[in-house]
VEXDO-724140 format. One record per residue (C-alpha): residue number from 0; chain; x, y, z. Coordinates in steps of 0.02 Angstrom, whole numbers, plus 50000, padded with zeros to 5 digits. Layout:
<atom seq="NUM" mol="A" east="X" north="Y" up="Z"/>
...
END
This chain:
<atom seq="0" mol="A" east="49410" north="51328" up="50864"/>
<atom seq="1" mol="A" east="49366" north="51149" up="50814"/>
<atom seq="2" mol="A" east="49400" north="51014" up="50943"/>
<atom seq="3" mol="A" east="49507" north="50861" up="50905"/>
<atom seq="4" mol="A" east="49537" north="50697" up="50995"/>
<atom seq="5" mol="A" east="49700" north="50622" up="50933"/>
<atom seq="6" mol="A" east="49737" north="50436" up="50935"/>
<atom seq="7" mol="A" east="49913" north="50372" up="50897"/>
<atom seq="8" mol="A" east="50063" north="50283" up="50969"/>
<atom seq="9" mol="A" east="50233" north="50282" up="50878"/>
<atom seq="10" mol="A" east="50344" north="50422" up="50813"/>
<atom seq="11" mol="A" east="50243" north="50425" up="50651"/>
<atom seq="12" mol="A" east="50093" north="50485" up="50752"/>
<atom seq="13" mol="A" east="50199" north="50606" up="50855"/>
<atom seq="14" mol="A" east="50257" north="50699" up="50699"/>
<atom seq="15" mol="A" east="50077" north="50721" up="50642"/>
<atom seq="16" mol="A" east="50018" north="50777" up="50814"/>
<atom seq="17" mol="A" east="50158" north="50904" up="50825"/>
<atom seq="18" mol="A" east="50108" north="50977" up="50656"/>
<atom seq="19" mol="A" east="49929" north="50994" up="50717"/>
<atom seq="20" mol="A" east="49987" north="51081" up="50876"/>
<atom seq="21" mol="A" east="50102" north="51198" up="50780"/>
<atom seq="22" mol="A" east="49961" north="51250" up="50664"/>
<atom seq="23" mol="A" east="49870" north="51327" up="50814"/>
<atom seq="24" mol="A" east="49706" north="51307" up="50719"/>
<atom seq="25" mol="A" east="49633" north="51166" up="50822"/>
<atom seq="26" mol="A" east="49605" north="51126" up="51004"/>
<atom seq="27" mol="A" east="49680" north="50956" up="51045"/>
<atom seq="28" mol="A" east="49568" north="50898" up="51187"/>
<atom seq="29" mol="A" east="49637" north="50724" up="51223"/>
<atom seq="30" mol="A" east="49763" north="50594" up="51170"/>
<atom seq="31" mol="A" east="49724" north="50408" up="51165"/>
<atom seq="32" mol="A" east="49877" north="50296" up="51150"/>
<atom seq="33" mol="A" east="49933" north="50120" up="51194"/>
<atom seq="34" mol="A" east="49978" north="50074" up="51374"/>
<atom seq="35" mol="A" east="50158" north="50085" up="51436"/>
<atom seq="36" mol="A" east="50247" north="49921" up="51399"/>
<atom seq="37" mol="A" east="50404" north="49827" up="51454"/>
<atom seq="38" mol="A" east="50546" north="49852" up="51329"/>
<atom seq="39" mol="A" east="50717" north="49773" up="51307"/>
<atom seq="40" mol="A" east="50807" north="49637" up="51402"/>
<atom seq="41" mol="A" east="50777" north="49723" up="51568"/>
<atom seq="42" mol="A" east="50591" north="49741" up="51528"/>
<atom seq="43" mol="A" east="50589" north="49923" up="51582"/>
<atom seq="44" mol="A" east="50414" north="49997" up="51578"/>
<atom seq="45" mol="A" east="50420" north="50122" up="51435"/>
<atom seq="46" mol="A" east="50286" north="50244" up="51376"/>
<atom seq="47" mol="A" east="50237" north="50260" up="51192"/>
<atom seq="48" mol="A" east="50338" north="50385" up="51091"/>
<atom seq="49" mol="A" east="50191" north="50505" up="51078"/>
<atom seq="50" mol="A" east="50159" north="50506" up="51265"/>
<atom seq="51" mol="A" east="50342" north="50544" up="51299"/>
<atom seq="52" mol="A" east="50333" north="50690" up="51178"/>
<atom seq="53" mol="A" east="50177" north="50762" up="51260"/>
<atom seq="54" mol="A" east="50245" north="50744" up="51438"/>
<atom seq="55" mol="A" east="50422" north="50805" up="51401"/>
<atom seq="56" mol="A" east="50358" north="50959" up="51308"/>
<atom seq="57" mol="A" east="50228" north="51003" up="51438"/>
<atom seq="58" mol="A" east="50085" north="50993" up="51315"/>
<atom seq="59" mol="A" east="49921" north="51018" up="51407"/>
<atom seq="60" mol="A" east="49822" north="50867" up="51342"/>
<atom seq="61" mol="A" east="49726" north="50734" up="51436"/>
<atom seq="62" mol="A" east="49809" north="50565" up="51405"/>
<atom seq="63" mol="A" east="49714" north="50400" up="51405"/>
<atom seq="64" mol="A" east="49793" north="50229" up="51383"/>
<atom seq="65" mol="A" east="49657" north="50095" up="51382"/>
<atom seq="66" mol="A" east="49704" north="49913" up="51357"/>
<atom seq="67" mol="A" east="49548" north="49900" up="51249"/>
<atom seq="68" mol="A" east="49462" north="50052" up="51181"/>
<atom seq="69" mol="A" east="49289" north="49975" up="51170"/>
<atom seq="70" mol="A" east="49237" north="50008" up="51349"/>
<atom seq="71" mol="A" east="49100" north="50119" up="51419"/>
<atom seq="72" mol="A" east="49220" north="50237" up="51507"/>
<atom seq="73" mol="A" east="49307" north="50281" up="51343"/>
<atom seq="74" mol="A" east="49142" north="50310" up="51255"/>
<atom seq="75" mol="A" east="49092" north="50425" up="51398"/>
<atom seq="76" mol="A" east="49254" north="50523" up="51380"/>
<atom seq="77" mol="A" east="49216" north="50554" up="51196"/>
<atom seq="78" mol="A" east="49038" north="50601" up="51236"/>
<atom seq="79" mol="A" east="49099" north="50728" up="51364"/>
<atom seq="80" mol="A" east="49224" north="50806" up="51242"/>
<atom seq="81" mol="A" east="49109" north="50791" up="51090"/>
<atom seq="82" mol="A" east="49252" north="50818" up="50965"/>
<atom seq="83" mol="A" east="49228" north="50890" up="50791"/>
<atom seq="84" mol="A" east="49358" north="50765" up="50727"/>
<atom seq="85" mol="A" east="49443" north="50609" up="50792"/>
<atom seq="86" mol="A" east="49613" north="50595" up="50708"/>
<atom seq="87" mol="A" east="49694" north="50422" up="50704"/>
<atom seq="88" mol="A" east="49876" north="50388" up="50656"/>
<atom seq="89" mol="A" east="49948" north="50216" up="50693"/>
<atom seq="90" mol="A" east="49848" north="50199" up="50853"/>
<atom seq="91" mol="A" east="49854" north="50010" up="50859"/>
<atom seq="92" mol="A" east="49672" north="49978" up="50903"/>
<atom seq="93" mol="A" east="49515" north="49967" up="50797"/>
<atom seq="94" mol="A" east="49379" north="50090" up="50845"/>
<atom seq="95" mol="A" east="49205" north="50018" up="50877"/>
<atom seq="96" mol="A" east="49060" north="50048" up="50758"/>
<atom seq="97" mol="A" east="48974" north="50164" up="50882"/>
<atom seq="98" mol="A" east="49122" north="50284" up="50874"/>
<atom seq="99" mol="A" east="49151" north="50288" up="50685"/>
<atom seq="100" mol="A" east="48963" north="50306" up="50655"/>
<atom seq="101" mol="A" east="48942" north="50449" up="50779"/>
<atom seq="102" mol="A" east="49101" north="50551" up="50752"/>
<atom seq="103" mol="A" east="49203" north="50609" up="50602"/>
<atom seq="104" mol="A" east="49352" north="50492" up="50616"/>
<atom seq="105" mol="A" east="49498" north="50522" up="50497"/>
<atom seq="106" mol="A" east="49643" north="50401" up="50481"/>
<atom seq="107" mol="A" east="49811" north="50455" up="50408"/>
<atom seq="108" mol="A" east="49866" north="50291" up="50328"/>
<atom seq="109" mol="A" east="50046" north="50271" up="50272"/>
<atom seq="110" mol="A" east="50010" north="50204" up="50097"/>
<atom seq="111" mol="A" east="49900" north="50235" up="49947"/>
<atom seq="112" mol="A" east="49736" north="50147" up="49983"/>
<atom seq="113" mol="A" east="49660" north="50027" up="49944"/>
<atom seq="114" mol="A" east="49816" north="49929" up="49899"/>
<atom seq="115" mol="A" east="49893" north="49906" up="50071"/>
<atom seq="116" mol="A" east="49775" north="49892" up="50218"/>
<atom seq="117" mol="A" east="49827" north="49838" up="50392"/>
<atom seq="118" mol="A" east="49972" north="49848" up="50511"/>
<atom seq="119" mol="A" east="50131" north="49859" up="50404"/>
<atom seq="120" mol="A" east="50101" north="49954" up="50240"/>
<atom seq="121" mol="A" east="50273" north="50038" up="50238"/>
<atom seq="122" mol="A" east="50367" north="49874" up="50257"/>
<atom seq="123" mol="A" east="50254" north="49791" up="50129"/>
<atom seq="124" mol="A" east="50289" north="49928" up="50000"/>
<atom seq="125" mol="A" east="50476" north="49903" up="50023"/>
<atom seq="126" mol="A" east="50464" north="49713" up="50015"/>
<atom seq="127" mol="A" east="50367" north="49725" up="49852"/>
<atom seq="128" mol="A" east="50492" north="49852" up="49784"/>
<atom seq="129" mol="A" east="50355" north="49973" up="49736"/>
<atom seq="130" mol="A" east="50392" north="50113" up="49615"/>
<atom seq="131" mol="A" east="50296" north="50242" up="49717"/>
<atom seq="132" mol="A" east="50248" north="50278" up="49898"/>
<atom seq="133" mol="A" east="50118" north="50388" up="49976"/>
<atom seq="134" mol="A" east="49994" north="50428" up="50114"/>
<atom seq="135" mol="A" east="49803" north="50432" up="50122"/>
<atom seq="136" mol="A" east="49678" north="50526" up="50228"/>
<atom seq="137" mol="A" east="49527" north="50412" up="50248"/>
<atom seq="138" mol="A" east="49356" north="50432" up="50329"/>
<atom seq="139" mol="A" east="49352" north="50283" up="50446"/>
<atom seq="140" mol="A" east="49218" north="50150" up="50449"/>
<atom seq="141" mol="A" east="49207" north="49990" up="50551"/>
<atom seq="142" mol="A" east="49318" north="49894" up="50430"/>
<atom seq="143" mol="A" east="49508" north="49883" up="50422"/>
<atom seq="144" mol="A" east="49566" north="50036" up="50325"/>
<atom seq="145" mol="A" east="49416" north="50017" up="50210"/>
<atom seq="146" mol="A" east="49333" north="50188" up="50229"/>
<atom seq="147" mol="A" east="49307" north="50319" up="50096"/>
<atom seq="148" mol="A" east="49462" north="50412" up="50034"/>
<atom seq="149" mol="A" east="49465" north="50599" up="50070"/>
<atom seq="150" mol="A" east="49637" north="50642" up="50000"/>
<atom seq="151" mol="A" east="49805" north="50565" up="49958"/>
<atom seq="152" mol="A" east="49983" north="50611" up="49910"/>
<atom seq="153" mol="A" east="50102" north="50509" up="49802"/>
<atom seq="154" mol="A" east="50288" north="50522" up="49763"/>
<atom seq="155" mol="A" east="50408" north="50413" up="49665"/>
<atom seq="156" mol="A" east="50524" north="50291" up="49751"/>
<atom seq="157" mol="A" east="50712" north="50317" up="49744"/>
<atom seq="158" mol="A" east="50728" north="50127" up="49750"/>
<atom seq="159" mol="A" east="50828" north="50111" up="49911"/>
<atom seq="160" mol="A" east="50720" north="50182" up="50051"/>
<atom seq="161" mol="A" east="50728" north="50112" up="50226"/>
<atom seq="162" mol="A" east="50571" north="50091" up="50331"/>
<atom seq="163" mol="A" east="50637" north="50220" up="50456"/>
<atom seq="164" mol="A" east="50656" north="50350" up="50318"/>
<atom seq="165" mol="A" east="50482" north="50316" up="50252"/>
<atom seq="166" mol="A" east="50403" north="50326" up="50424"/>
<atom seq="167" mol="A" east="50474" north="50502" up="50446"/>
<atom seq="168" mol="A" east="50440" north="50566" up="50270"/>
<atom seq="169" mol="A" east="50265" north="50493" up="50259"/>
<atom seq="170" mol="A" east="50223" north="50562" up="50431"/>
<atom seq="171" mol="A" east="50273" north="50737" up="50374"/>
<atom seq="172" mol="A" east="50176" north="50715" up="50212"/>
<atom seq="173" mol="A" east="50029" north="50646" up="50311"/>
<atom seq="174" mol="A" east="50029" north="50792" up="50431"/>
<atom seq="175" mol="A" east="50030" north="50918" up="50289"/>
<atom seq="176" mol="A" east="49894" north="50822" up="50197"/>
<atom seq="177" mol="A" east="49788" north="50812" up="50355"/>
<atom seq="178" mol="A" east="49795" north="51001" up="50383"/>
<atom seq="179" mol="A" east="49735" north="51031" up="50205"/>
<atom seq="180" mol="A" east="49602" north="50898" up="50223"/>
<atom seq="181" mol="A" east="49533" north="50975" up="50382"/>
<atom seq="182" mol="A" east="49531" north="51149" up="50304"/>
<atom seq="183" mol="A" east="49435" north="51089" up="50152"/>
<atom seq="184" mol="A" east="49334" north="50953" up="50236"/>
<atom seq="185" mol="A" east="49162" north="51027" up="50202"/>
<atom seq="186" mol="A" east="49198" north="51035" up="50015"/>
<atom seq="187" mol="A" east="49285" north="50867" up="49992"/>
<atom seq="188" mol="A" east="49203" north="50730" up="49891"/>
<atom seq="189" mol="A" east="49250" north="50561" up="49965"/>
<atom seq="190" mol="A" east="49297" north="50417" up="49851"/>
<atom seq="191" mol="A" east="49242" north="50240" up="49891"/>
<atom seq="192" mol="A" east="49378" north="50108" up="49894"/>
<atom seq="193" mol="A" east="49374" north="49958" up="49779"/>
<atom seq="194" mol="A" east="49394" north="49809" up="49895"/>
<atom seq="195" mol="A" east="49455" north="49695" up="49756"/>
<atom seq="196" mol="A" east="49613" north="49801" up="49738"/>
<atom seq="197" mol="A" east="49665" north="49783" up="49920"/>
<atom seq="198" mol="A" east="49794" north="49677" up="50010"/>
<atom seq="199" mol="A" east="49801" north="49649" up="50198"/>
<atom seq="200" mol="A" east="49969" north="49688" up="50278"/>
<atom seq="201" mol="A" east="49999" north="49572" up="50424"/>
<atom seq="202" mol="A" east="50071" north="49619" up="50591"/>
<atom seq="203" mol="A" east="50259" north="49587" up="50581"/>
<atom seq="204" mol="A" east="50327" north="49445" up="50687"/>
<atom seq="205" mol="A" east="50503" north="49402" up="50743"/>
<atom seq="206" mol="A" east="50514" north="49255" up="50623"/>
<atom seq="207" mol="A" east="50484" north="49369" up="50474"/>
<atom seq="208" mol="A" east="50665" north="49423" up="50491"/>
<atom seq="209" mol="A" east="50735" north="49254" up="50438"/>
<atom seq="210" mol="A" east="50833" north="49269" up="50274"/>
<atom seq="211" mol="A" east="50937" north="49160" up="50160"/>
<atom seq="212" mol="A" east="51050" north="49185" up="50010"/>
<atom seq="213" mol="A" east="50930" north="49130" up="49874"/>
<atom seq="214" mol="A" east="50897" north="49304" up="49802"/>
<atom seq="215" mol="A" east="50999" north="49462" up="49832"/>
<atom seq="216" mol="A" east="50854" north="49581" up="49790"/>
<atom seq="217" mol="A" east="50738" north="49497" up="49915"/>
<atom seq="218" mol="A" east="50874" north="49496" up="50049"/>
<atom seq="219" mol="A" east="50908" north="49682" up="50021"/>
<atom seq="220" mol="A" east="50722" north="49723" up="50029"/>
<atom seq="221" mol="A" east="50701" north="49629" up="50192"/>
<atom seq="222" mol="A" east="50852" north="49720" up="50264"/>
<atom seq="223" mol="A" east="50777" north="49890" up="50222"/>
<atom seq="224" mol="A" east="50602" north="49842" up="50279"/>
<atom seq="225" mol="A" east="50649" north="49757" up="50442"/>
<atom seq="226" mol="A" east="50805" north="49851" up="50500"/>
<atom seq="227" mol="A" east="50710" north="49936" up="50643"/>
<atom seq="228" mol="A" east="50626" north="49774" up="50696"/>
<atom seq="229" mol="A" east="50643" north="49625" up="50695"/>
<atom seq="230" mol="A" east="50807" north="49643" up="50598"/>
<atom seq="231" mol="A" east="50866" north="49507" up="50480"/>
<atom seq="232" mol="A" east="50955" north="49347" up="50529"/>
<atom seq="233" mol="A" east="51003" north="49178" up="50459"/>
<atom seq="234" mol="A" east="50929" north="49014" up="50519"/>
<atom seq="235" mol="A" east="51087" north="48997" up="50624"/>
<atom seq="236" mol="A" east="51025" north="49156" up="50713"/>
<atom seq="237" mol="A" east="51175" north="49257" up="50650"/>
<atom seq="238" mol="A" east="51110" north="49435" up="50631"/>
<atom seq="239" mol="A" east="51158" north="49534" up="50477"/>
<atom seq="240" mol="A" east="51175" north="49713" up="50539"/>
<atom seq="241" mol="A" east="51230" north="49808" up="50383"/>
<atom seq="242" mol="A" east="51237" north="49764" up="50199"/>
<atom seq="243" mol="A" east="51213" north="49831" up="50025"/>
<atom seq="244" mol="A" east="51166" north="49748" up="49862"/>
<atom seq="245" mol="A" east="51299" north="49734" up="49726"/>
<atom seq="246" mol="A" east="51280" north="49752" up="49538"/>
<atom seq="247" mol="A" east="51317" north="49569" up="49508"/>
<atom seq="248" mol="A" east="51179" north="49472" up="49421"/>
<atom seq="249" mol="A" east="51274" north="49307" up="49418"/>
<atom seq="250" mol="A" east="51222" north="49147" up="49504"/>
<atom seq="251" mol="A" east="51326" north="49081" up="49649"/>
<atom seq="252" mol="A" east="51316" north="48943" up="49776"/>
<atom seq="253" mol="A" east="51202" north="49009" up="49913"/>
<atom seq="254" mol="A" east="51306" north="49090" up="50050"/>
<atom seq="255" mol="A" east="51471" north="49073" up="49956"/>
<atom seq="256" mol="A" east="51607" north="49193" up="50015"/>
<atom seq="257" mol="A" east="51653" north="49266" up="49845"/>
<atom seq="258" mol="A" east="51773" north="49403" up="49900"/>
<atom seq="259" mol="A" east="51840" north="49491" up="50055"/>
<atom seq="260" mol="A" east="51896" north="49673" up="50070"/>
<atom seq="261" mol="A" east="51960" north="49783" up="50210"/>
<atom seq="262" mol="A" east="51794" north="49789" up="50301"/>
<atom seq="263" mol="A" east="51672" north="49684" up="50200"/>
<atom seq="264" mol="A" east="51636" north="49516" up="50125"/>
<atom seq="265" mol="A" east="51542" north="49484" up="49962"/>
<atom seq="266" mol="A" east="51420" north="49342" up="49986"/>
<atom seq="267" mol="A" east="51348" north="49251" up="49836"/>
<atom seq="268" mol="A" east="51164" north="49213" up="49812"/>
<atom seq="269" mol="A" east="51078" north="49096" up="49691"/>
<atom seq="270" mol="A" east="51024" north="49259" up="49609"/>
<atom seq="271" mol="A" east="51147" north="49403" up="49632"/>
<atom seq="272" mol="A" east="51266" north="49450" up="49772"/>
<atom seq="273" mol="A" east="51266" north="49558" up="49930"/>
<atom seq="274" mol="A" east="51406" north="49648" up="50020"/>
<atom seq="275" mol="A" east="51399" north="49624" up="50208"/>
<atom seq="276" mol="A" east="51491" north="49739" up="50329"/>
<atom seq="277" mol="A" east="51433" north="49696" up="50505"/>
<atom seq="278" mol="A" east="51355" north="49546" up="50590"/>
<atom seq="279" mol="A" east="51305" north="49498" up="50766"/>
<atom seq="280" mol="A" east="51325" north="49319" up="50830"/>
<atom seq="281" mol="A" east="51204" north="49255" up="50964"/>
<atom seq="282" mol="A" east="51235" north="49335" up="51136"/>
<atom seq="283" mol="A" east="51382" north="49437" up="51069"/>
<atom seq="284" mol="A" east="51405" north="49619" up="51017"/>
<atom seq="285" mol="A" east="51400" north="49678" up="50838"/>
<atom seq="286" mol="A" east="51564" north="49651" up="50745"/>
<atom seq="287" mol="A" east="51640" north="49674" up="50574"/>
<atom seq="288" mol="A" east="51609" north="49524" up="50464"/>
<atom seq="289" mol="A" east="51795" north="49496" up="50434"/>
<atom seq="290" mol="A" east="51822" north="49471" up="50621"/>
<atom seq="291" mol="A" east="51679" north="49348" up="50623"/>
<atom seq="292" mol="A" east="51743" north="49251" up="50473"/>
<atom seq="293" mol="A" east="51919" north="49242" up="50543"/>
<atom seq="294" mol="A" east="51851" north="49178" up="50708"/>
<atom seq="295" mol="A" east="51759" north="49042" up="50613"/>
<atom seq="296" mol="A" east="51912" north="49010" up="50502"/>
<atom seq="297" mol="A" east="51811" north="49044" up="50346"/>
<atom seq="298" mol="A" east="51879" north="49119" up="50186"/>
<atom seq="299" mol="A" east="51847" north="49134" up="50000"/>
<atom seq="300" mol="A" east="51752" north="48986" up="49932"/>
<atom seq="301" mol="A" east="51681" north="48938" up="50101"/>
<atom seq="302" mol="A" east="51497" north="48957" up="50146"/>
<atom seq="303" mol="A" east="51419" north="49080" up="50267"/>
<atom seq="304" mol="A" east="51270" north="48999" up="50351"/>
END
């Protein structure tokens, strides 16, 4: 039975690890994941999703959580295990050259390479309103998602996916693709990436969630891309918690309250219009937008800002 060292951190990685475990075709020797971190207002020390899964399900795997992977002790762990494959799925650290040169390292990347390399391919695909999504199995090198392509899977976009949906569906696709890739590894012909066709996806920051009412399509895309984190909010720090895009293609004054229904308000954009249901003012709980507008004594023709 071939030995695997698995490296991953979020739920995306957990789904792939679980599929490997359920296949019963490989021996998972160790898990490398990010350190436990403080989360939320109370800063409670919280383990990564994948560690919680392993511990709660009593999976017999050694768990390592180095702050930085490139240390002698981690290299010695790999040398002791001598894995046939190192599988990487949203680990959050770049492996050193010594590791990718010595071992067969396969990354399950949540996009079709080489277009989106880096930390946030799923969000970037949504922001760019791509017509298709997919996942790639890649033989890792010392670069950022630049290694040779082993296999990939593509499917057409429905046009309204949320990042959370894509994380789950692409993880399942990635797990299935990985199992086929491992089975056929000896006979696969790797394809070199064309660097000129690539874009680097940056690590998402809190300020990326700032939105305005200039373009309804862009606002909707940011809502779907950033709903998990950091959310979307106006410069006033008012958070927009739920919305949908309307069919209107008219031009309005930015932030104009065009109409109000039983539980929504239609807000005009310079290009198009969105329907907002719930908002969250600073230091207050989420509320229906009508309650918020009444509290601010705003109505049709006024401006939401």
